[in-house]
N, C-alpha and C positions, 0 to 999 in steps of 0.2 A: 488148500485153504489159503496158504499165503499168495498164491496167484490171484484167487478171488478177491482178496484184500486189495492187492495192487490194482487190480482192474477197477474195483469200486472206487479206490482213492483217485485214480486218473479221472474217472467219471465225474467225480465231485469237482476236481479242479477244472475240468472243461466246462461243467455246468456253471461254477463260478465265473470263469472267464466270460462265458457267453452271456450270463446275466449281467455282468458289469458292462459289457459292450451294448447290450441291449438298453441298460439304463443310460448309458452315456449317449447313444443315438436318439433315444426318447427325449433326454434333456434338451439335446441340440435342436430336434425338431420342435419341441415345445417353445424353446427360447425364440427361435425363427418365427414361430406362428404368433406368439406373443407380441413380438417386436412388429411384425407386419401388420397384426390387427389394430395395434395401438397406434401405429404410424398414421393411420388415416384421420385426418383432423375433422372435427365438428366445425363446418363451415358456417360463419355468421351472415346472415343475409344482408346485402348491402343497403336493402332499403332502411334498416335500423340506424345505419351510419348517416344515411341522408336525413332521416327524421332529427338525429342528434344535432346534425348541422343546421337543420331548419330552426330548431330551438335557440341555437346560438345567435342566428341573424335576426334578433327581435327588431322589429321595425318601431323607432321612436319617433312617432309623428310631431311631437312637441318640439324635438330637438332641430336645430338648424342643420343645413348641410355641412358645415364646418365641424360641428360637435359630433355628428354621426360618422364623419371620416375619422375624425381623432380616435373615437370609441372603436372603430372597426380596426384601425391601424393598431391599437393596443391589444385587441383580441388576437390579431393576426401574429403579433410578437410573442404572445404567450404560447399561441399553438406552435409557432416556429421553435420555441424553447423546448416545449414537451416533445415535438417531433424529434429534435435533435437528441434528447435524452434517451427516447426509445431506439433510435438508431444505434446509439452507443451501447445500450443494453442488449440489442439485438446482436451486435458484434461479440459482445462478451459471452452470450448464451451460445452462438455458433461455435466459438472457440471451445467452450466446454464440451459441446456436442462432438466436435472434431476430436478432442482428447479421448473422449469415452469411446468413440468408433475405432480409434487406433488401439486403445487398450483392449477392446472387444476382439480386434483382429489378432492381436498379438497372443491374446489366450486361446483363441480358436488354433492358431499354429502350433502352440505348445500342446494343446489337447490332441491335435492330429498327430504330432511326433510321438506323444505318450501312448496313443492307441496303436501306432506302428511298432513301437517297442513292445507294448503289451503282447502282441502276437509273435514277436520274436524271442522273447525271453520272459521269465517271470517278473512282474513288476510289482511295486508297492501299490496296493489298494488305497492306502492313505494318500499317496500322491495323485492318483486318479481323482479320488473324491475331491481333494483340494482344488484340482484343475477345474472340476465341474463346478464347485461353489465359485470359484473366480468367475468362470464363464456367466453364472446366473447373475452375480453382483454386476458385472460389466454389462449384461444385457439390461438389467434393470436402470442402471445408471444411464445408458445410451438412450433408453426409452424415456426416461425423466427429462434428459437434456432435449430430446427431440420434442416432447411436449412443450417445455418451456420456450424453445425457439418458435414452435408453432403459435403458441399464445402471442409472443411478443410481435411475430408477423402479422397476425390478425389485428393487434391493437395498432401497429404502425400502419397497416392500410387503412383503419378508420381515421387514423390522425392525418394521413396523406388527403384523405377525403375532406376532412374539415379544414384542412390548410388550403386546398384548392377552393373550396366555397368562401372562405374568408378573403382570399386573395381576389377572387371575382368580385365580391362586395367592394372591396376598397378600390379596385380599379373602376367599378361602375360609379361609385361616389366620387372619385377623383375626376372622371370624365364628365359627370354631371356637373361639379363644380366648376370645371374649366369651361364648359359650354355656357353656364350662366354667367361667369365672369366675362367671357368673350362677348356675350349678348349685351351685358351692362356697358361694357367699355365701348361697344359698338355704337350704342346709344349716345354715350358722353362724347365720342369723336365726332358724330354728327351734329350734336349741339354745339361743341367748341368750333368745329370748322366754319360754321356759319357766321361766326363773330371775330374771326382772325383778320379777315381782309377789312382794311379800313384806311381812312385819311385822317391824320391828326394835325391839328394846329396849336402852336405854343410860341413863347417869346422867351428869348434868352439875352441876358445882359452880357456884353463883351467889354473888355478894356485891352488895348494894346498900344505899342509905341510905333510912330511912323516919323518919317523924315519931315522936319518943318518946312522943307523946300517944296513938298508936294502939297497938292490940294486935298481938301476933305473927300472930294469924290474919288480921287486916285487912291488914298489910302483904303477907303471902303471897298473899292473894287478889287484891291489886292487881298483883303481879308475876307472876301465873300465865301470862299470854301475853307472854312475853319476845320482844323483837324479834330476838333471835339464834336463835330456834327453827329457822327455815328453813335457816340455815347449818349449824346442828348436824345436821339431818337430812341434808342434802346430804353433809357430811363423813362420817357414819357410813354412809351408803348407799353412796357411792363406796368407801369402805374394804371393805365386805363384798363388793360386786360385783368389785373389782379382784383380790380373791383368788379368787373362784369363776371368773372368766372369763379367768385369766392365760394359759390355753391358746389362747383364741380372739382375744384382744386384747393387744397388746403394751403399751400405755399407755392408761389409762382417765380421761377428763375429762368428768364429767357436767355438764349444764346443768339448772337447775331447771325449765325450760320443757318438759323431756322427760318429766315425770311429775307426777302430782297426789298429795296425801298428807292424811292425817287424823291427828291427834295427840292423846293423853291425856298430862298432865303431872300428877304428884302430888309434893309434897315429902316426902321420907323423914326428913330431919334438918333442924333449923333452929335458930338461936340469934341473939340480939340483944344487942348492946352497949349500954352506957349512952348512948352517942353517936348511937344510931339505926341503927348499921351491922348489917344482917342478912346472915348467912352461912348457906347452906342447900345441900342435895343434892336435885336434881331427878331424879325417875325418869320416863323419857319413853318412850311407846310410839307408834311411827309406822307406820301402815298405808298402804303405798305401792302406787299403782296406775300402771304405765307406760303412756304414750300409744302409739298404734299405730305410730308411726314411729320410736320409741325404739331399737329394734335396728338400723335402718338408720344412724341418727345415730351410734351407738356404733362401727359398723363403717366408717362414712364412705363408704357406697355410696349409689346413688340411691335415692329413697323409693318408686319405683314397685315394688320388690321387696318392700316391706312392704305395700303396697296389694294386691298380687296374692295370690290365694288358692292356698294349696299343699295337696296331698294326698299321701297315701302310695301308693306303687306297689311290690308286691312280685311278682317273677317266679320261678316254679319249674318244674321238669320231673321226669321220673322217670328222667333219665339222668345219669352222672357225667361229668366232664370236657366238658360243652357249652359253647357260646359264646352270650352274649346280645349283641345290639345294639338300641339303641334310637334311633330316628331317624337310623340310619346311624353311630351312635356306639358303640364297644365298651364293655362293662361286665362283662367277666369271665364266670365260670361261675355257675350257679345255685346256691343261692337269691341273687337280687339285690333288694335293699331300697333304695328311693329316696324322696326328698321331692321333688316336681315340681309346677310350676305347672299350673293347669288348661289343657287343651287337647287336641289330636288327636296321638297317639303311634303309631308303626309298630314293633311290637316283633317281632323275628327271633330264633329259638334255632335253633342248628345243633348237631346230634350226628351224628358218623360220616358227614359229608358230605351229611347230610339237613337241610334248613332249613325250618321252619314259622314262618309270619308270621301277625300278628294286628294289626288296627288298631283302636283304641279311644279314645273320648272320655273323657279323665279329669275328671270333675266330682266325684268322690267318692274315698274310700280304696278301692283295688281290690287284689286278689289274683288274679294270672293264672297258670293252670296249663297246661303243655304235655306231652303225651302222646306217646311215639314208639313 
């Protein structure tokens, strides 16, 4: 009878040990399964991000190019800050996830050791249950951290897309503004360049001392090349140009290095006192030749605009109320007359819903006719 009790007791212990091991393995398998199934993220379609970006880039037709650019640059700064915040949040969440993974690995190691000890000698069931509970908590913490990381990564991906779209829009507006400014400056340069070369006439009064032993003619001949001549030419030339260019330039300050000149000077009236003081009126003719870069210097724009060769382009058609686009930029109805740098241009004319296109290399003055 005692032998039967002993055998029964051993059977119970074996059954308990087997049951605990089965529970442990079942929990491990369940934890792995839950972690793996929960680890697959729900991917958000990129089209929703694109639609969000499109809503951000609302075209404000009433705004000027500069206002649109300022607005887009402000939006870009906001997106850049939000993107930085998301990157910081992602680093924090990944750190939390790494800590949870490390804790989970440590718990697994302890459980493995405990199971080995369990088979070697009688072990505390409470200790094993505690380890299983720790593992379950660790698995849940790791799953939560992974889901948070995944959420932040998806949001950061959408933010990257918005940032790229906003950057492209700012770059587009910046290039458009630069192109428009270049075209305006090109027209101004052409208008100014035609008025720079000229001959001016003016009179200056001079007074100087000369030896009384010399004749009036000798004194005037010695003084013909007055050192103040270049300053006189500068002042008169600047005064004339400032009046003519007041619509193109707010204030004009010339530099003698911007032009070259040749002068003729004749004394129209002259008198000499007994002490040798000569007073005379000098009639001056100055032929002024501007240097190539002078229009750009006056406007304060880059000198490459003056180096570039420009040509006249005139676009005409046989229809009224048509619309002209050159390199995808609108220019209104025909006839359109422009001064453009040499290069390749794509010209489109639209009338009553019909569009005709023509590509040409502008290397001479051109007139382009469209017939519908």
